[in-house]
BAZA-919736 format. One record per residue (C-alpha): chain; x negated, y, z; residue in three letters. Coordinates in nm, 3 decimals. Example, Ala and Ser with C-alpha at 12.3 -4.5 7.8 and 13.67 -1.06 7.14 Angstrom:
<dodos>
> A,-1.230,-0.450,0.780,ala .
> A,-1.367,-0.106,0.714,ser .
</dodos>
This chain:
<dodos>
> A,-11.942,11.592,14.766,unk .
> A,-11.930,11.483,14.435,unk .
> A,-12.110,11.804,14.301,unk .
> A,-12.394,11.773,14.557,unk .
> A,-12.433,11.389,14.438,unk .
> A,-12.425,11.496,14.075,unk .
> A,-12.748,11.715,14.172,unk .
> A,-12.907,11.403,14.341,unk .
> A,-12.877,11.512,14.677,unk .
> A,-12.722,11.341,15.008,unk .
> A,-12.585,11.537,15.277,unk .
> A,-12.656,11.307,15.579,unk .
> A,-12.461,11.526,15.813,unk .
> A,-12.070,11.506,15.685,unk .
> A,-11.862,11.577,15.992,unk .
> A,-11.565,11.768,16.077,unk .
> A,-11.804,12.026,16.242,unk .
> A,-11.947,12.105,15.892,unk .
> A,-11.623,12.137,15.713,unk .
> A,-11.545,12.503,15.626,unk .
> A,-11.196,12.627,15.528,unk .
> A,-11.239,12.930,15.297,unk .
> A,-10.846,12.944,15.272,unk .
> A,-10.567,12.645,15.245,unk .
> A,-10.689,12.548,14.918,unk .
> A,-11.052,12.550,14.940,unk .
> A,-11.275,12.331,15.142,unk .
> A,-11.663,12.386,15.167,unk .
> A,-11.912,12.159,15.322,unk .
> A,-12.177,12.355,15.531,unk .
> A,-12.504,12.272,15.739,unk .
> A,-12.756,12.126,15.485,unk .
> A,-13.014,12.045,15.751,unk .
> A,-13.044,11.696,15.701,unk .
> A,-12.973,11.694,15.329,unk .
> A,-13.237,11.535,15.110,unk .
> A,-13.288,11.507,14.742,unk .
> A,-13.281,11.135,14.621,unk .
> A,-13.606,11.067,14.447,unk .
> A,-13.572,11.024,14.068,unk .
> A,-13.522,10.662,13.953,unk .
> A,-13.415,10.574,14.326,unk .
> A,-13.054,10.479,14.487,unk .
> A,-13.144,10.604,14.809,unk .
> A,-13.348,10.825,15.051,unk .
> A,-13.553,10.651,15.314,unk .
> A,-13.590,10.831,15.619,unk .
> A,-13.934,10.814,15.783,unk .
> A,-13.943,11.101,16.050,unk .
> A,-13.802,11.088,16.373,unk .
> A,-13.544,11.308,16.526,unk .
> A,-13.180,11.331,16.661,unk .
> A,-12.950,11.166,16.425,unk .
> A,-12.551,11.185,16.404,unk .
> A,-12.552,10.830,16.447,unk .
> A,-12.160,10.772,16.517,unk .
> A,-12.106,10.913,16.170,unk .
> A,-12.383,10.696,15.999,unk .
> A,-12.330,10.388,15.785,unk .
> A,-12.474,10.046,15.892,unk .
> A,-12.745,10.069,15.626,unk .
> A,-12.876,10.400,15.769,unk .
> A,-12.896,10.248,16.098,unk .
> A,-13.056,9.951,16.016,unk .
> A,-13.309,10.040,15.758,unk .
> A,-13.312,10.408,15.771,unk .
> A,-13.188,10.413,15.388,unk .
> A,-12.913,10.684,15.276,unk .
> A,-12.721,10.620,14.965,unk .
> A,-12.495,10.837,14.801,unk .
> A,-12.238,10.568,14.941,unk .
> A,-12.369,10.655,15.288,unk .
> A,-12.211,10.999,15.272,unk .
> A,-11.887,10.818,15.167,unk .
> A,-11.896,10.635,15.492,unk .
> A,-11.940,10.951,15.665,unk .
> A,-11.642,11.083,15.500,unk .
> A,-11.446,10.832,15.606,unk .
> A,-11.550,10.897,15.977,unk .
> A,-11.462,11.263,15.892,unk .
> A,-11.127,11.176,15.781,unk .
> A,-11.075,11.017,16.119,unk .
> A,-11.218,11.293,16.293,unk .
> A,-10.916,11.544,16.106,unk .
> A,-10.648,11.291,16.166,unk .
> A,-10.719,11.296,16.529,unk .
> A,-10.730,11.668,16.501,unk .
> A,-11.069,11.688,16.654,unk .
> A,-10.973,11.558,17.001,unk .
> A,-11.272,11.519,17.179,unk .
> A,-11.152,11.216,17.370,unk .
> A,-11.078,11.041,17.009,unk .
> A,-11.405,11.151,16.890,unk .
> A,-11.650,10.895,16.691,unk .
> A,-11.884,10.907,16.979,unk .
> A,-11.622,10.886,17.245,unk .
> A,-11.457,10.582,17.072,unk .
> A,-11.770,10.391,16.975,unk .
> A,-11.909,10.429,17.329,unk .
> A,-11.567,10.312,17.462,unk .
> A,-11.637,9.991,17.252,unk .
> A,-12.001,9.952,17.310,unk .
> A,-12.013,10.038,17.683,unk .
> A,-12.223,10.330,17.826,unk .
> A,-12.591,10.300,17.698,unk .
> A,-12.860,10.527,17.649,unk .
> A,-13.113,10.606,17.385,unk .
> A,-13.208,10.327,17.134,unk .
> A,-13.010,10.076,17.299,unk .
> A,-12.674,10.299,17.175,unk .
> A,-12.797,10.242,16.816,unk .
> A,-12.846,9.852,16.876,unk .
> A,-12.502,9.802,17.012,unk .
> A,-12.354,10.017,16.765,unk .
> A,-12.531,9.819,16.460,unk .
> A,-12.397,9.481,16.643,unk .
> A,-12.064,9.616,16.659,unk .
> A,-12.047,9.759,16.320,unk .
> A,-12.172,9.424,16.199,unk .
> A,-11.873,9.239,16.345,unk .
> A,-11.685,9.428,16.148,unk .
> A,-11.547,9.662,16.397,unk .
> A,-11.439,10.032,16.310,unk .
> A,-11.287,10.313,16.458,unk .
> A,-10.911,10.278,16.536,unk .
> A,-10.649,10.392,16.322,unk .
> A,-10.528,10.731,16.458,unk .
> A,-10.169,10.780,16.581,unk .
> A,-9.932,10.865,16.360,unk .
> A,-10.162,10.830,16.065,unk .
> A,-9.956,10.753,15.754,unk .
> A,-10.029,10.408,15.577,unk .
> A,-10.137,10.538,15.264,unk .
> A,-10.416,10.751,15.438,unk .
> A,-10.494,10.461,15.648,unk .
> A,-10.575,10.224,15.356,unk .
> A,-10.754,10.496,15.211,unk .
> A,-10.986,10.557,15.487,unk .
> A,-11.018,10.187,15.540,unk .
> A,-11.186,10.167,15.169,unk .
> A,-11.479,10.434,15.301,unk .
> A,-11.598,10.185,15.557,unk .
> A,-11.701,9.836,15.388,unk .
> A,-12.059,9.755,15.518,unk .
> A,-12.199,9.703,15.172,unk .
> A,-12.280,10.057,15.017,unk .
> A,-12.193,9.911,14.679,unk .
> A,-11.821,9.821,14.782,unk .
> A,-11.727,10.186,14.876,unk .
> A,-11.581,10.435,14.633,unk .
> A,-11.802,10.695,14.445,unk .
</dodos>
């Protein structure tokens, strides 16, 4: 992700489904369909077009303002880390866990309730058997303010 960001691109769809293992030492990121270039002199990309989005992997600023920063990918990395630590169990997936917290909704109401939940400081639960060091590291990926996330 650091390489992608160094080229002034944001991925916007970092999730376990887009993580490719070349071998046990090499991990690659795939599916650049939502990737966008950050315009010269800007800190973020604003999405104007409608379309399906992986909202359960999105940071608060993406949901509220349609603004995507490099730090928005860092948030998505935290959610992806959660997926990997739950071994991509569909019952523990980000959509399943967030819907469990907000209740069953449809369409835009899901996004509004997700925003309310995140604004209250709620996050995905720590996976079972998650090492303390990893739990602390993953929590650093998920602060509400983009500038508070690691780069």
